[in-house]
Each structure stands twice: as C-alpha cells, then as structure tokens.
DOROTOR-786398 format. One record per residue (C-alpha): y, z, x. Coordinates in steps of 0.1 Angstrom, whole numbers, plus 5000, padded with zeros to 4 digits. Layout:
N
YZX ...
# end
This chain:
678
629639106139 632138826153 631738476140 629938366166 627138616162 626938556125 626638136136 623838226159 622238436134 622238146109 620637926131 618138116148 616838366117 614638076110 611238206094 609437896109 610638046140 608838386134 605438276124 602838326152 600638036150 601737676142 599137416144 601037126132 603337116161 601936896191 605436806209 605037046235 604436926270 600836996280 598936906317 595436796326 593037046341 593536786375 597136916378 596337296379 596737436408 597037786428 599937886444 599837986479 603338046483 604938426476 606038356442 608838546422 607238816403 609638756374 609738396371 605738236359 604238026382 600537796385 598038056394 599238346379 596838606369 596338876337 593939066322 594838936289 596238666266 598638956253 599839026286 601038656299 602938646264 604738976274 605338866305 606838516294 608638686267 610438876292 611538586312 612538396281 614938696271 616438716310 617138356304 618638286270 615638206246 612938326230 609138216229 606438216200 602738096199 602137756199 598337616200 594537756209 591937586222 588437736213 587838076185 586738386191 582938426184 582038076188 581037916222 582738006252 585138196223 589138146229 589737936262 593037846260 596837926249 600337766243 603437946242 606337736234 610237836237 611637886199 613537556193 609837366201 608837106177 611036996144 611537106110 608137156090 608736956057 608537206029 606437075999 608937055969 608037255937 610337245906 609837515895 610937735929 614637615938 614837505980 616837696002 618737416026 619037616053 619937496090 616537496114 616737606152 614037346161 615037086183 611836956200 612237136234 609937086260 609637416277 606637646272 603637816293 599737756293 597037986303 593237946305 590638186307 588438146340 585538366353 586538526386 583738716402 581838756372 585338866355 587338746329 590938676334 593438456320 596038216345 599038016344 597537666340 600837476329 604537576332 607737396324 611237546323 613337286309 614937306281 617137026258 619237316243 622037516258 620437896266 622438196254 624238476271 622938846275 625038966249 623838646221 619938646230 619438956216 620238856180 617438626182 614638756158 612038806184 614239076203 615139236173 612839526162 613039846146 610440156160 608840356138 611340646147 614240426130 612440316104 611740676095 615140736104 616440486079 614440546047 615740896051 619640756051 618340586023 617440886003 620941046006 622440705993 624740556020 625440236026 623439996055 627139946073 627040356072 623140416084 624140156114 627140356123 625340696124 622240526142 625140396169 626340746175 623240916173 621840666202 625440646224 625640306223 628540056213 628939906173 626839586172 624539706204 621539826181 618039686189 618239526152 621039416125 622039496093 620039216076 617039336092 617839696075 618239506044 614939336045 613139686057 614539836029 613639516003 610239486017 609739896011 611239935976 608539595967 605639765981 606740105969 608240055935 605039995912 604240385923 607540525923 608040385890 604940565877 606240895892 609640825874 607840815842 605441135849 608841305864 610841245828 607941335804 607641675822 611541695820 610441625785 607541895784 610542185795 613242075777 612741925742 616041805741 615941585771 615441225759 614840905776 613940565767 612140295785 610739905788 607839785801 607639385812 605439145808 603139245839 603239625828 606439715854 609139955843 611839735833 614539955819 615040335814 617740545799 618040925797 620341185785 620041575789 620241835762 624141955775 625041595777 624341545738 625941895728 629041745748 628741415729 628941595699 632341685704 634041445729 632041135725 634841005708 635940815738 633240695763 633640535796 630540305802 630740235840 628439955855 629939915883 627540025908 624140005918 621340235933 621840095971 617840195980 616640005953 619539725945 619239845908 622539785881 623040145876 625540265839 626640615839 628440695803 631040975809 634141135786 636641365788 635741745772 638941975760 639842095792 640641775807 637441765830 635141465829 631641545815 628241355818 626341225788 623840975798 622840705826 620740425825 618940195852 618539815847 616539525863 619239295858 622639255844 622439055807 622939045773 619939175764 619339465788 623039595779 622239545743 618839745748 620940005772 623540055741 620940095715 619040385736 622340555739 623140515704 619840655695 620140985720 623641045705 622041015664 623540705661 627040835666 629240595683 632440645698 635240545684 636440365721 634640275751 635940165782 634639935808 634439665835 635239335830 631839215819 630838915796 627339005790 628439365781 631439235760 629439025736 626639365740 629239555724 630539365699 626839335682 625439685689 628739875684 631139645664 633039915649 634040095684 636839975699 636339805733 638739845759 638739755798 639040065825 642439965838 641640165874 638539905873 641039635871 643939785893 641039795923 640739415924 644639355931 644339395970 641839135972 643438865943 647238945956 648039085989 647638746005 649338555977 652538805972 652838906009 655439136012 656439135978 653239315968 654139645964 656939525940 654539325922 652739605912 655239835906 656239565881 652739525869 652439935863 655639915839 654539615821 651239825813 653040125802 655139985778 655240055740 656139755723 654439435720 657239195720 658639365749 655639315768 655038995763 658838845773 658239105803 655238945813 656938595816 659838735834 657238875858 655438525864 658638365874 660438605893 657038595916 656138235917 652438355901 653038025873 649437855888 647438165898 644138205886 643738595883 647238625862 646338375840 642838575835 645038925829 647038765805 644338625787 641938965784 645939155780 644439255743 641539495761 643939655791 647639635784 648839975765 650839805740 648139665725 645639955724 648140255718 646840285677 643340365694 641840685704 641140725747 641841105751 644141025782 641340825800 644040545806 646040745825 645940705865 645041085875 642541125849 640940795861 640840905895 638941265887 636441035865 635740795895 635041075914 633141225892 630740895890 630440925927 628741265926 625941085910 625840775930 625541055964 622041205944 620140855956 617040915965 613340775957 613740615921 611440945908 614041205921 616741025907 616541185875 616041515890 618941465914 621541355883 620341705866 621241905894 624741735901 625541775863 624942165866 626742205899 629942025880 628842245853 629542545870 632442425887 633742325854 633442685838 634942805868 637542565861 638042655827 638243025835 641342945863 642742745832 642242995805 643243305829 647043145838 650043265825 651242975797 654742995801 656842905770 659842675777 661442655742 660942955723 660142745693 657442925669 655642585670 655042625708 653742955709 651342875680 649842565701 649642775733 647243005708 645642745699 644942395724 643542485754 645942485790 645342125797 645741985759 649242255757 650842125784 650441785772 652241885739 654742115753 656241795776 656641655740 657841955729 660741975756 661541595752 662041655716 665341855721 666441555738 666341325701 668541315668 666541295636 668441085608 666941115576 666540765555 664940825525 662641115511 660041105534 661340875562 663240935592 664640755620 664040965654 666340835689 666740955721 670641105717 672240885746 670840585723 672840435696 670140175683 666740145684 664240475676 661240505659 660040575624 658440865615 656940975576 656741345568 655041435534 655341835536 652841845500 649741675519 651141795557 650941455567 653241305597 653240995613 655240795638 655340435649 654940525687 651140625673 650740905703 649141095679 646440825674 646640715711 646141085731 645341335702 648741495711 651541515687 654541305697 658341415703 659441205675 657341365649 657941755668 661941645660 661241605628 659141885621 661342125637 664441955617 662542045585 662342425597 658442375602 657242655626 653542575628 652242245638 649942135611 646442215612 645241835613 647541765644 645842055666 642341845669 639342015673 638641845704 641641995726 641242365708 639742675726 636642635713 634742955705 631242935695 630943265677 630143225637 632643505629 635343275640 634142925635 636042885603 639142895622 638642585643 638642375609 638842355576 637142005575 633342055563 631941765584 633841865615 632242245612 628742065604 629441915636 629842205658 627042395640 624942095652 625842125687 625642525686 621642425672 621042205701 622142485726 620142765709 616942535713 617742445751 618442795762 615742975743 612842695750 613442765791 611243105786 608743265762 610843615756 613843395749 611943205721 610643485705 614043645702 615343325692 613143295666 613543645651 617043645650 617043275637 614743395609 617043655596 620043485598 618243195580 617643425552 620943595550 622143225547 620143155516 621443495498 624743275495 625743065470 625142675480 627242515452 630942375458 632042665438 630042885455 632342765486 635742745470 634943145459 634443225499 637243035510 639543265484 638043545492 638943485530 642443415520 642743675501 
# end
C-alpha cells in the first residue's frame, strides 16, 4: 500500500462518516420549497437534477452515491423531516457529502482514553434533497434541492475506492475469509489469494486488509463465548476418552474463559524422559483470535523435537505466565526442567524466577538472531554480514574472559558504542552467550540446526489454527502425524550402518548403547581426541591440549575408583556428550569402555522391555522414572478399547502377584543384583 493510499485511509476512515444519521449537523445548504422546480430540458441521466423522480428514497440514495463515486467523493444520510407512521410520515430527506459538517465533540471520560484521530469533516456544502410528493395518486420522491460545490479536493478514481462507503465485503467473500482464517494463514496471504482468484491487481479488491481484520475481530467477539464453551466441552470429551489427557483453565469475573493449558498422555511420557531441557516459545499468536499462544517443546534421544504442552492466554502478563507455568508443572507431576529457553520477555522472566526458581533460564539465540536484520542492517550496511560472523564467533566462545575482550573489540571495530541493541545484548549476555551457559544442560538446542528443526516443528501447530474449540484436537492430530514421521526417522537411523572411525573399544561400546544421533556427536569428540596430548599433573589431575599448542589446554580430573571424570570445558554438563579432553584421558589410562553415567539414559536406545530394563541405568531413581513412563503409556493404550483394557487388567494383576513375591528390603535388592552379576 502506497503512502498516498495510507494517508487517504487515515483521513477518511472516520467512524463518524459511517453513521447512517446525524441529527446534530445543520451546516448543509437548504432551499425553500419555492425554489423547487421541474426541468423541462433533457437532463443528463448520470447527474442529479431538480425534479428528478425516484420510486423510493433508497433508490435516490443509490443514484446519488454512484454519482458521488464517479466525481471523487462519498455521501452519507443527513437530516429527515417527518416520521414513518406519524401524520404524513417521512416527507423529506437530505443526503450530504461525507465531508459535510464539523467534527462532533466527544464527551470526555476519565475511564476511557481518547483517541486523537484526524477527522475528514471540513464543512462541505454539497448535498441532495428529495421530497415525497403524490403524483396521480402515486407517492414518489423528487429531487427538490441539489448543490455540487465542494470546498475540498475530489479524489481520483484510483483513490476514491478506499473511502469506507465503497469498501464492501460480500457474503461470499466473508465466507471465503472465514474459511481462510480457519487454516491459520495471515490476512496478507488471504488478500493475495483472493486477488489471484478474482484476477485483479494487488490492492484492487473492494476491501482492504483493515476491513478483513475488523471483520475477523467482530466475528471473534460474536462467536467467542460459544467457542469457549465448545472448547471446554472438547477438552472434557478428550479427557473422557483418555484419562491421562490433562488440562487446566481459568474463568474471569464475567464467567468467560481466560486461560487454558493442556498436555497429552504421550507428551507427559516424553517429558518424563526428555524434560530436562525445554523451550517455551511464546512468540506466536492465534491469528483468528488474536490470543497469545505458548508451546513447550523438547528434544528426544534421536535429536527430534517432541511436544510437551501448550497454553492459550488472554494477555501476556506476569500473572498469566505464572499461571501457565504452574499448570505445566502440575501436568508433569511437579517436575521442573533443569533449563528453560524462552524469548526475551520481562514478564515471563519474572514468572520463571518465582515459579521455577531452581530452573536455569536462558534466551533462545535463534529468536534473538531473527531480529538482527531489522536491528543492524541499516546501521552496518555493507559490513552487516562481517559483523554477524564476528557475533557468531563470540557467541560460541568457551571462556568468559575471551568473550568480554572480544565483545569490546567488536564494539570498537564496528563503531557500535551508542547502539541501544548492542547495549541491551551485552546487559543480557549471561542469558544467551554460551561462555556463561556451558555448565548447564541444553540438550544441543542452542545449535542452529536444532533451532531450525524446533522452529519448523512449532510452525506445524500454527498451521492447525481453526475454530478455538477445535484447536486442541488439531494440535493432537499434528502431534500424531509428527510422531508417526518420527518413528519412521527413528527406524531409518537404527537401520543405518554405523561406520566406526577409530577402532577403539570405547567407540564400539558407545555405538551399541547410544542412538545414532547421540553417537555421531560422541564420535566427533573421539576422532578429535586423537589430536590432543595428555599430561598428568597430579595423581588424578591431567592437562589436555591440542598437539599444536604449547600453552593453555583443559584440566581433566579422573577418579578411576569412582568412575568419575570431569573437564573444565563442561561439554558433558552442556550437551550430555563426553568431551574430547576427557576421552583422551580415558584412552591414555587404558579404559576400554565409557563409564555408565557418561552414557546418559536420555541419549540411549531406550528399550521398554522389562527384561532388559536393568541394563539401561543402574541408578534406582532413573529406573523408577522409566517405569512410570511405561505405566503411563500402558494406561493410555489400554483405555482405547474394552478388549485392550481387559487384557491389560489381567496381565497387570498377574505381574503384581509376581512382584509381591520378590523381596522388598534393601538386602533383597542387593541379593538380586549380585545374582544378576553372577
């Protein structure tokens, strides 16, 4: 839309211009009845003239409106004389230019802020007056006054169509718009599709983007109450079919739905295994309802995104976010994630600090980088790409001190001392820069490739937008589709022939335990470990550095009695994958297998078979967690049909009897463990 067009719409989109009647204006010129005369000449049928006849006043209005559109203005109904059903009834009507009269004075209200909108009224005197007269016993309307003198410029044909009076949305177009809204596409995309369907040039539809937005907003207000009731009914129906489906909601003082959050049985099971690191994306809105949408997402052991839960809020406030976090924590049996990644939102930041005080909060780097073009393109010009490369280098640094020095050099080199975005990024550096975050677990979700995968995953839910009542069900369909695709990808990964690159026993051991996704990450470290030298400083302390370096390096502490190893690079704490420095020390000390605790369960080829369960993890708490997830899956699958439920009930009763026969004391558990070792 051009600046000229936008200016026209701002001036003429005056709500007062769209009123059908304005009794307060008296500025239009009126002629006395004596001035009324019939024209004996042959008039131009396209121009109003004194004595022109119409069967109805609506016919006269339509004729004058077409004339006005051709001239470059629009009209509105003004004053009337008489009243239907009283005396002689309605006897006279006035139609005036849309710029007639002066701006009506609005009554001030302290509770409602006033909008200082520029009015289009300028006291224009153009008008048309019609009077009702009997002719041979037939009532008709005649033009008894007409003036076409304007005190303002008239619009060109390509401009006049933007006046509110000529912007109309037909019933067919309304239905089309509502259908598009259900698919979740933007208003801009709707306009482009309809332009293509009607074969008109961009911007030449009989309505504008603003008209479409107003239509959707009005529809939302009209339909929202019923939609909210349907949404809650939909959630209850899902809950009846699947007892493990969970949802929470709040109702405001007017008994209207305020917030709603939900999670599915499969999501709760996934969270039990992979909920250590979570992305809470709140940057999207439901297009058709203009409501903030939050989605909790994680990364599974095969490196694929998994859905944990979702929430729809009425507003983005600390109160709303606090409620959402409480609801999510309730779904997950009070288990908070170790780390949570979000967009930069002060209300959300405060809510996390209150509701999840032990959770490490960080900012999604990909959401920050997405804003760079609008922040720095114009400022840096041709040096923008050079600056972005330098930023990425600083972001990935390992040492805080190196980052601080490098950041100062970057600011000096690119002359960004007074840039407010640079100042803000630096103030928040502890929430997004990797040197400050490496001692926290993020499951690799800070890597650009994983970020794109997660963002693509979230976009699938946004495309499911439809009526609010159906959104929960549509998300379930999207998740099910993604789960099926994920299962196929998992099978493809497992069927791939893993190529061992080092021949080391540690490599083959890790390949048999880890998923192909996780093993590939570990294999990179194993290959790199061969390029590092290890120097023993003390009994359990080693210095590891690249063979080409004479100084620096990483300190590794190795305790063979406890099978505990740690490195100052914190790669294991950050990603769950043992680093090249630690692997070099293990190799030097003739270790042929990686210690069990450094092959974490969240990166393993998880097998839910009870017979092999003890091989997954020796830690009792982890095994209980896996069992809880299995039980959740069992209930969800069994509840789908009566036959499944009967089979599950019978089998579980038998299993419980067998379990109760086993010793429950600590000594009994030790005996069983020793028996397995033998």
